[in-house]
Every structure is written in structure tokens, then in C-alpha cells.
Phi, psi and omega in degrees: 000143177278164179305318180293325179294326179284316188279327186305302181299330182289320181287326175300314180298322179295316181295318178296317181292317185279327192233354180066029189238133170260130178232160184243341184232139179233137178255120177251154170208168180287143178293136173304145185298331184276002176240155177277129181157159178248333177209147186236133177258134181273122182279324187316312181305333183291336188291350176287334182242343179240119177274131180152183183276130183299332177293317181290318174302310181303318182294317178300318176297313184299316180298320177302316183292319179300319185285325191247350179244110187298334183283344180269119179274312180200182181203165172213149178245123179239113184053244182257029182236121176262109182268123188251126180263123180264143187292153174303322186302322179299311183293327182291316177298318178300312184297317181298327181291318187263352186308311186272002179281102186289343177251027183303129181095340187259139178245132180287139175292145176275139180304328185272347186288153177284148177272164174239134177259124180246124181259129173209173182080280171047058185277170164269153185264030181245007179192166182286165174293144182236187184304320178299319177297323183299311180299313181307309183293319180293317179296310184300313179300314185292319180295323179296317178294321178295313180298319176299319180290337181282349174118018180245149171285140184228140169244135176255137184217172169209156172248121186264122179278085190260012180221165176118178184296326182294325175294318179299326177299317177291321179302308180303312177300320176296313182303319184275326187235000188281337179053034176075010183302140177228167174310318185291317183284333184270337187074015180260152171296144185303320182291328178288320179299311183294317178300325177297327177283334173297313177296321178301312181303314181300320179296315182293314182301315184293323180292325178294321179297315182299317176301310182298321180288333178288340177271004176107357178283150176279157182303322180297318182290320183296323180297327184281325189254006177301137185302318183303315184287328176294318176299319181292318181296325178291320179294325176296320177294321181295317180301313181297328177283351183074028181302122188307316184286334179285317179298322180294315176298317183298316182295318184294312179293319178300319179297318178307314182297310182303318177297320181291314177305317178306319177295315181295317178302315184298312182294326181282344179079030177245157181215171181223148175266338180203155181234138170242139185243133182301330182295337177268335190253352190288343175269344178297151177097338180293324179289329180292329178299316178299323177296317178296323178293316179299323180280350182082011183278317178259159178227142185261129177277168180300333181277000180097348181288153183242133186228163172238132179269104179256017178302321179301338181264010179088004181248199182240185170290137179229133176286138179238346177207127178290168180298333179272007176089001183272151184279152172255173183303322179306313183293323178298316183294326178293315181293323181293319183294321174297318182294322182296323178290326171295320183289320179237091190296343180268003177291130179238000184187159178225152171237125182257107180276097183218146183301159188291347176293347182255013180311311184294317178310312182286328173302313181292312182305309184298314179295321175298317180294329174292318179294331178285350171097020180273118184297326181295344183293345178283349181244040177256132184230139171258106175286089184272135181225160183269170184295153171251134177231156175256161177311328185278358177118186187284165181263146174223129187268323186296328187269004178073020180254016180293151177274105184290137180298315179299313179297326178298314181296319180297317177297322179296321180291320176294322180295317179297322179295312184298316182287326178299315179296319182295323181276351177065038191267352190244030178297138177088358179273140171289161181300323179291320178300317180298313181302318180296316180295322176298323178291314182296318183287317183295311181288328171302313183297314179302312184294311182298315178301320180290318192272342183286344180273141174306126184311324184294339181275139169292156184218155173255122183263117178249104187301315181302314182295325185293335186262011174299135182272007176235150175087192189280073184228163178298312180298328177295317179292316175304318184293317180299320178300312183298321179300317180292326177299321179296316178301313183300317181294328183274345185283097188265042179213164182281105184256002183283334178247154179291160183295187179301317177234119182300149183285147180247000179220146176247148169291145176307327178288325175295323179298317183293323180294317185290327175300319180289321179300322186294341179277348186308311185295321180294326178294320177299312181295319178294320179293325175294312183294326181264003180052047188226097177294346178298329180294321179286320179302310188281331170298314180301318178301314184295319179299316183294318177303314184294322180292322181295326175296314178300312185298323183280342186251345187230134178288126180261284181287339183273357177292131183283325179286116188300316180306309180298320181292322176298312181301318182292325178289316179301315179305315180296319177298320180294318176303315179299318178297323179283325173304309182295321178294319180296314179293330175297319178296332179270001182073027182247136176273159176238140182268147179285332179225153181204000000 
């Protein structure tokens, strides 16, 4: 039982006994560091039903608890706060109960529960993945793992934007300027090669616009009549008509990109259970439009276009089918959502990991699906996240100045190498061991720095700062894990079972560590409910800080009393296990040595 489960009925009883009042809700919070106590009851809400001084009310409840609840050792009242001190025996018993639980904090999915589908990445096939995709992938993957740990079955998916004018721009540029170049002949990853031709198209297009403007055309007119854009638009029409040579070129260049993406995903440590392609889904949803018209949910305008009026819901009118009968993105998303539930019949909800510039789009999408009568539409969530910037400024893709995901990972590994060498931490390592460690530290730094920030906030990513071995960083936590592994290697006695006589008292630092360990299951549930890996990341940092304080103030292997020494090593092992489990939820590896 948790502390709150123990204290809640006892406090209800205390208030009934002392004041003759029945209440249903009690407010708990963590005790402030500057006061003695393990959990605090807030007295102020009781003043609505109990007349009197909050200190006196708190004192009467505290005295009742000491007398009637064996886990309560003592108490103190500060203003309207009852600080309750829990006995060491409770924490010792709690730790002994969870010590051997290899899945502590994790809940297994029930066979009858509905699954959750988490969508992330969803790139275009005309360029490599960039810094923004890195945050998207890390968030989506981590949220999927956290939801799974909270007790739900999870499917990871993505929709690949493999059609449209942007793809045709790369294809056209390769056709005109590529000279048959391939990933094999160029030595480039396929996504980078295709991205280079997207940049090339933009350069040519801009130069054409400049020439037309020098001839007296307006910029807007020049953009429409530049030869390159007209050719790209014709290629898109040819693609939609299924012209064989265009389809062949499209398939070839997209495959180059998929092969390149696969390498990036592997290094980044993310994976997917299913893939949806826009070329297959862009016609989905059109049949739903007819269903919506019959039900009176959609309305047809005089020009033949189909709309939904969401003004009564505080939104606006939204087009779902153009007058020429072609689908819009909204229609595709409606169709894709319905298709996913057909493909995975146990899906009862979805999470879309997409930047905050699409907030309105998802409000509309979810509302339309609810109006169409799908019960699972009540369980759709937009994991909205802010922009990522580097100290040097924002990213731009058309001009070729985008922060490439592969380059970023390489830079992180190199930064980890430089800092490790400066600190002289890797003496006696082979070159292979060093290379692997630089990758673990570098990518751990990148992932942790990205995930410790609340997803909704925009963030500045500073590579140097992220690889700091001190402070709220991945390497600091990884170093603590490695330190504990060193303790375990040096422990030349059996610490897996308790000593001859169980300890009956804890050092205050041991107690603080156990209190944080006790929060782990709740942290996972809260992180899943809030779709926030930041809760797991920052909890792990707080646990590591508390462990390091314990390590610096309490002798572990130097302790003479065997029982105390065993408990301290067990405590260290449990902290290491939680670090490893937490970091696994964030997609981060931990090194055995560092």
C-alpha cells in the first residue's frame, strides 16, 4: 500500500472522531525540504467545514495518527500544513517488498484492453531527416514506450508523405541534372542525394524567378510561370495519371530515401510496427465524405465542394472535398484514421506526434471524427510540441542549410569524445570500447536534452551544454549508473539476500533515496497520462541527485556492519535498475563503465 492509501482512511477517521465531520477529499503534497516530514497534509481546505485554528486542527489530527497508525512516528504542524514523519520500519518493509521485483513500476497490458497507436516521424521523401524530426522521433518513440510501460498495448506507426509537388521537384532536378547519379556511385545516403536535388531545384527556380522579374514580371507572377515549376506541376499530373516512366522514377528515388531513413532510424534507436504511405491513403476518406453528406454532417456548396460547418463548436467552416472532387489533407487524415482501426481492430485510441503549428488541424480532425460517430474518436490526442532551434538560429530546408539528423548525431559523438578526452576518463579502454562509449554518451546527451523539456515548449538545443558531465544532463546520469556498477563489482560478498539480522533503522539519506524509489510507478503513470517523457527524465535526475548525496555522505562498502552494508549495496543496485529502466523508456543506453 502507498502512504496515501494508508493515511487517507486514518485521517478521515481522525476528522470524524475529533470533529464529528465527514469529508471525502484530502490534499497531500511532498514535505518541503526545510521541514521534517515525509508527506504533508494541507489543512486549509478543512477550514471550510471545521471552524478553528489550523495549527490546532493539524495537531489533533497528528496526535490521532501517532496513536492509531503504526507507520506514523511523529508529526509537526507549520501554519496550515501537517508534516507527517513515517517510521523507518515502513520504508524498510517497502524496500524489501520491491527489491526483487524485476518489473517494478511497469504494468503488463491486459489482453482485453484496447491498444493505443502512436504516430511519429512522418517525413517527406524529398530530403533527409533534420533536427525537428529528431525531436519528433524521440518524443513519439518515448511516449509509445511509456504508454506501454503504463499497461497498454501500443503500435508505433508513421505516415510517409511520398507524393506531391515537393517530391516532383527532386525528381525533375535529378532527371535534368543528375547524370544518372545513384547512392552507390555518389557514396551518399539515398535521402541525402535526393535532398541535394531538392536544393538544386530551388536554386534553379529562384534564378528563373529573378530573370522573369528583371523582365518586368511581378514576383507572384514569376513564381507561377517559371519554367521549372511548370515542369514540376506537369510531372505531378503525370504521376497522378500513372505515367509509367514517371512512376518508375518515383519508386526508384523514394526507395533511395527509405534506405537512407532506415539507417538514420537505426542509429537514433527508434522503430515502427507499421507504415502508411500518402500515395496509398490520399484517396481514402472520399467515401466517408459521401457518408457524411447522407447523415447531414457535411454540406455541399453550389460549386460542388463539400464542407463541414464547425462554427457552432467555436471553429470555422472546413473544406473536406474540393469542387473538382480531389481530397484535401483533412480528408486524407480522416480516411487514414479509419483505415488504421480497420487494420488494427484492437486500437481504441491514437496519439499524433506533430508540431504545434498543426494544433488547429487536429482540433478539427478529432471533432469531425466524433461527429461521424466513431467511439474511438474520444481517445485521440495531439502530442503537440514546440520548435527546436540551435544557438546559430532556425533551420531552413530549401536553401540546404538544414541541420541534418545524421550530421547532428555524428557531431554529438565527436563532442562526447572531445569532452571525455579532456576529462581523461577513458584510460585503459580499447579504441572499439571508446568509440562505442562516445556513441552512447553522445546520443544519450542528445536524447536526454531533448526529452527533459516539456514537449509543449519550444527549445534551444545546445550540443556542448548537453554533453556536460555535471547538472541535469544525460552523461551525468549515465556516469552515476556506471559508478554504481563499479560499486557492485567491488562488493565481494553476497548482497542479494538480507544479512543475519535485518536493519531496523535507516540513515536519513537512505530514507530519502527509498522515498524517491517509491515514486517511480506513479511517475510512469503520470508521464503516460500527460504524454510527457520530461516527467520520467526529470524524475531520474532527482533520483540520481539524491543517490549522489547518499553516496557522498554515507559509507557503502566501508561500512563495518554487514547488514547495513548489504542494504546500502541493495539500495545502490535498485537505483541503478531504475536509472536503466527510465532511460530505456527514453530510448537511452547506459554504459557499464565510464
